[in-house]
C-alpha positions, -999 to 999 in steps of 0.1 A, spaced: 427 204 -298 412 202 -335 378 221 -337 351 205 -358 352 239 -377 378 223 -398 360 189 -395 361 190 -438 402 185 -436 405 166 -406 408 134 -430 435 143 -447 452 163 -421 450 126 -405 461 108 -430 492 132 -438 497 134 -399 498 169 -403 474 200 -397 473 231 -380 464 231 -341 430 251 -336 426 271 -306 401 250 -284 389 275 -265 361 296 -284 348 300 -321 340 328 -340 308 341 -325 321 341 -289 308 301 -287 321 285 -258 336 246 -266 346 217 -248 384 222 -246 386 183 -248 364 176 -276 365 208 -295 324 204 -299 295 229 -297 266 210 -281 243 241 -298 251 223 -333 248 186 -334 256 184 -369 292 197 -358 293 171 -336 288 141 -360 304 153 -391 342 146 -378 331 110 -367 327 94 -402 364 112 -413 381 94 -380 365 62 -386 377 61 -421 412 65 -412 405 40 -385 391 13 -408 421 19 -434 444 19 -407 433 -15 -396 435 -30 -428 470 -19 -437 486 -13 -396 478 21 -402 500 29 -434 475 52 -444 503 81 -449 536 58 -459 562 52 -442 588 73 -459 614 44 -461 612 32 -427 596 -3 -417 575 18 -394 560 52 -388 562 41 -347 578 18 -329 572 13 -291 593 -5 -271 569 -18 -238 533 -29 -245 521 -15 -208 491 9 -201 512 37 -218 526 20 -248 491 1 -255 472 39 -253 499 52 -277 496 25 -300 461 30 -304 460 66 -310 488 63 -337 471 34 -353 438 61 -358 461 89 -367 474 69 -396 507 60 -389 524 25 -392 526 11 -359 548 -20 -343 552 -23 -301 580 -48 -288 570 -65 -254 595 -86 -240 574 -101 -215 534 -102 -214 510 -75 -229 495 -51 -202 527 -49 -185 530 -37 -147 494 -22 -146 474 -53 -158 495 -80 -148 510 -72 -114 495 -36 -104 465 -18 -109 440 -46 -120 445 -78 -100 452 -53 -64 416 -41 -75 403 -77 -77 414 -84 -39 402 -51 -29 371 -57 -41 372 -88 -19 381 -70 8 354 -43 6 326 -70 6 343 -83 37 345 -55 53 309 -48 49 299 -80 58 321 -81 92 306 -46 101 274 -60 119 265 -26 133 264 -18 96 246 -43 86 219 -42 112 216 -4 104 206 -13 70 178 -37 84 202 -71 73 215 -101 90 245 -121 85 250 -155 103 287 -159 93 312 -150 70 343 -165 53 366 -167 22 385 -193 0 417 -180 -3 424 -201 -36 392 -183 -50 401 -150 -43 436 -153 -55 419 -167 -91 396 -141 -91 429 -120 -91 446 -139 -118 412 -142 -141 406 -104 -141 443 -97 -154 441 -123 -179 409 -110 -193 423 -74 -194 455 -89 -210 437 -103 -241 412 -74 -240 447 -51 -246 459 -78 -272 432 -79 -292 425 -43 -295 459 -40 -308 456 -67 -332 419 -59 -344 437 -22 -352 467 -38 -372 496 -32 -348 521 -55 -350 532 -69 -318 565 -83 -322 583 -104 -292 613 -98 -276 634 -75 -259 638 -41 -276 672 -22 -279 679 9 -296 710 6 -317 713 39 -336 692 66 -351 660 56 -358 669 17 -353 655 -11 -328 670 -38 -323 645 -69 -309 645 -104 -302 648 -130 -271 672 -153 -259 684 -183 -280 666 -169 -312 681 -143 -340 677 -109 -335 658 -86 -359 663 -47 -365 642 -23 -376 638 9 -387 611 35 -375 605 74 -382 596 76 -344 602 56 -315 588 54 -277 603 42 -248 573 27 -228 592 -1 -204 577 9 -172 591 2 -135 602 -30 -113 593 -31 -72 619 -9 -58 640 -31 -31 664 -8 -3 696 -23 5 698 -48 34 666 -66 20 665 -101 10 633 -116 -12 626 -150 -13 588 -144 -25 574 -161 3 576 -146 35 598 -115 25 578 -104 -9 571 -73 -33 540 -63 -45 543 -88 -76 540 -115 -51 513 -103 -28 490 -101 -58 492 -140 -62 478 -139 -27 496 -177 -20 489 -170 16 474 -151 43 497 -143 74 488 -137 110 511 -108 114 530 -87 83 551 -58 83 547 -33 54 574 -13 47 564 18 32 529 35 40 519 53 3 494 38 -19 507 0 -24 508 -1 14 479 15 21 457 -8 -4 474 -37 6 469 -32 45 433 -30 37 434 -62 22 450 -80 47 430 -67 72 404 -76 61 418 -110 55 421 -113 90 458 -106 92 475 -78 119 498 -54 101 526 -35 114 536 -2 94 571 8 89 575 44 75 607 61 69 593 95 74 576 112 104 541 105 96 522 81 79 511 81 40 536 111 36 526 120 0 491 127 7 476 161 17 485 163 56 447 171 66 434 143 48 465 120 56 451 129 96 417 118 84 430 90 65 447 75 96 419 79 118 394 60 96 417 32 80 443 27 105 435 33 141 399 12 140 419 -15 124 442 -41 138 471 -22 126 504 -5 142 531 17 129 567 28 139 576 62 119 609 76 114 625 50 112 644 22 81 641 -13 80 681 -16 79 679 -55 73 650 -76 70 657 -120 67 634 -142 54 615 -171 79 635 -204 79 641 -229 102 609 -225 121 622 -189 127 599 -158 122 611 -133 97 633 -106 110 633 -68 107 660 -50 121 646 -11 129 671 22 131 663 56 131 660 74 102 681 106 111 705 91 138 706 55 119 706 38 158 693 5 163 660 11 179 643 -30 177 638 -59 159 603 -69 148 597 -109 146 566 -109 123 551 -137 99 559 -124 67 571 -85 55 559 -68 24 580 -42 5 558 -13 -6 588 15 -10 581 24 -44 588 17 -77 621 18 -97 623 26 -136 631 -5 -159 651 11 -185 682 -10 -186 695 -27 -218 678 0 -235 712 7 -255 707 41 -245 743 45 -246 743 42 -283 729 78 -284 741 97 -262 713 95 -231 726 91 -195 693 85 -171 691 101 -142 687 73 -110 677 53 -137 653 76 -153 655 84 -188 653 124 -192 623 142 -208 613 173 -221 576 188 -211 569 174 -243 586 137 -235 614 143 -260 642 126 -249 676 150 -238 711 133 -244 738 138 -220 747 173 -234 711 186 -228 700 183 -265 667 168 -277 674 136 -293 653 137 -324 627 115 -329 627 94 -297 602 98 -267 600 82 -236 565 79 -216 552 67 -180 572 52 -152 604 52 -174 606 89 -175 596 95 -140 572 124 -144 542 110 -130 543 73 -119 506 62 -128 494 38 -152 466 67 -167 497 92 -168 514 68 -193 484 65 -215 481 102 -216 518 113 -220 518 83 -251 489 103 -266 502 137 -264 537 123 -280 515 108 -309 498 142 -311 533 157 -319 543 132 -340 510 139 -360 519 173 -363 497 193 -338 521 204 -309 507 190 -275 518 197 -239 501 175 -213 492 192 -179 504 170 -155 488 188 -126 456 180 -140 460 143 -135 440 126 -107 453 96 -85 438 73 -62 439 51 -34 416 22 -38 408 14 3 374 16 18 363 42 18 389 55 -11 407 85 -12 419 107 -41 437 139 -54 444 159 -81 466 191 -84 488 209 -52 481 198 -17 474 224 5 510 230 16 519 229 -18 495 254 -29 509 280 -3 545 276 -10 534 283 -45 515 313 -37 545 326 -15 567 326 -44 541 340 -72 524 364 -50 489 354 -45 467 342 -17 447 310 -16 414 299 0 404 264 12 366 254 15 355 215 27 327 199 25 316 165 47 301 133 30 275 135 64 257 164 46 254 140 18 219 122 10 235 95 -10 263 88 14 239 90 42 218 62 24 241 39 24 251 49 59 289 59 48 290 96 59 327 94 72 345 117 46 355 152 34 359 170 1 386 197 1 389 224 -26 422 245 -29 418 277 -51 432 312 -60 408 332 -42 419 363 -65 414 343 -97 390 315 -91 420 289 -105 415 254 -90 448 246 -77 440 212 -60 413 189 -48 417 158 -25 388 134 -17 384 111 14 347 90 13 327 65 -2 335 62 -44 363 89 -40 381 75 -71 353 82 -92 345 114 -81 377 129 -87 376 136 -126 350 166 -122 377 186 -108 405 169 -127 389 177 -159 382 210 -149 414 218 -144 427 203 -177 400 228 -195 409 259 -172 374 259 -158 374 286 -128 351 283 -95 330 308 -102 317 290 -138 320 250 -126 296 264 -93 266 269 -119 268 232 -134 238 208 -127 242 180 -107 215 151 -102 200 142 -67 206 124 -50 239 115 -61 275 114 -46 287 142 -73 265 166 -48 297 167 -22 314 185 -51 290 206 -60 287 219 -26 324 221 -22 324 244 -57 289 263 -44 311 269 -10 340 286 -27 339 324 -29 364 344 -51 373 378 -47 344 407 -61 352 420 -92 361 383 -112 336 378 -139 322 345 -144 306 335 -172 273 318 -165 252 334 -192 272 323 -219 264 287 -237 286 255 -224 294 230 -239 285 194 -224 
């Protein structure tokens, strides 16, 4: 990160797209600074000295579409193919860095997350959370509340999700326009080195040149062979978010993030749910201990049953008065096990990269299972294993970590490199969350992954846990179900992973993810102060419970940035 000690040269460095990257860890004299911002809390004048320079650059960029440094004979310094969350984050950072920027979008701004994913699903989950609370008579009575009756208007719920997506989509579009990003409508294709062609069907195509190109085309729902989608009774998350119906009995194929969240929505609205999972346990991507507790809290008490270790080899939509038919086969032997008859089926078997038609063959790039191959700096690799100059790929299209905020972080990292400052994103520091009730969140390694790493590298790990039942704020809410789990190196105090199930787990995880990003050890973070009474004290107790081998020093007496 660029230090504030170099604030006097930051404006020129940004404008020219260059500037060396200074070490973020310490300043002369040993004063520690925040590795994310490069600031000293002990000297407010240092903190504000950089702001006017960056603001001036952003204003100049907005007036000239980022062309502070000039494009060197190219139409643009940066062209981004795909205007989802990843492309949007890269575009805004690029303009701030003085780069003349365009973004190409063949569908609608916001991509999957805003229009068919994270955003509308959270609107539905907000409704399911309220419904669960109102339906829980014991919970209401314990708080001294009485609720006579509850119900919902399906269309109003669907409108809430759609309106939220429209609002966020408008916000993203306006933010790019305000900074002068050129939004080009059409499908983008790479036609050669630093050349992109774009256009809409039935209209003339245009060709532009760019010093750098970022592929940010995202993903689409993955539908296995043998499954027939009609969008009404057999559908993907794209269709489910429209909430055109609430079936009495729905099968959800896949028990990952998407399936688990939709089970929360459907059961809250009155549906019965059957999970179909190919692996031997539900929620296979979660830490096993967290998954076991989640099953006890999120599955067993609800109208949910499940089949594990089976494939849905064939799914036929409902028609002519017949129900949806799901043929199940054993995942190992492939022998037929049974046929389910349900009202609807949601296919939540993951997502596939949307990379067809990008023209990658024009630059000797071959996808791997549809994903664009990249190195640790998101630089695209060709069929011979060489870096393709000036070409990057971020987000779901590269498959490193299929999360919207990971795509945005990758995009910002790429812009840092384009601007002359080397940057490698630590993907183990990127958190993930499942917005069920209660929520699940995680960052870093699961316990089995950490133990495997420890065995290979020859160190020991320790695991500590704390319960929400010991947290005052959780008890005040009558929401004591949940735990937090810390996995760390007992010899150095390095944080390897943190997993949380409980009230507002998705918000709590960021203290842990930032600690991993900054390299903060448990023996240091345990001295951080948390407001009382708050849910954040769950992590406070977690870090305080960690014991590091004697002889490993901490730096409690050194000034630490906020």
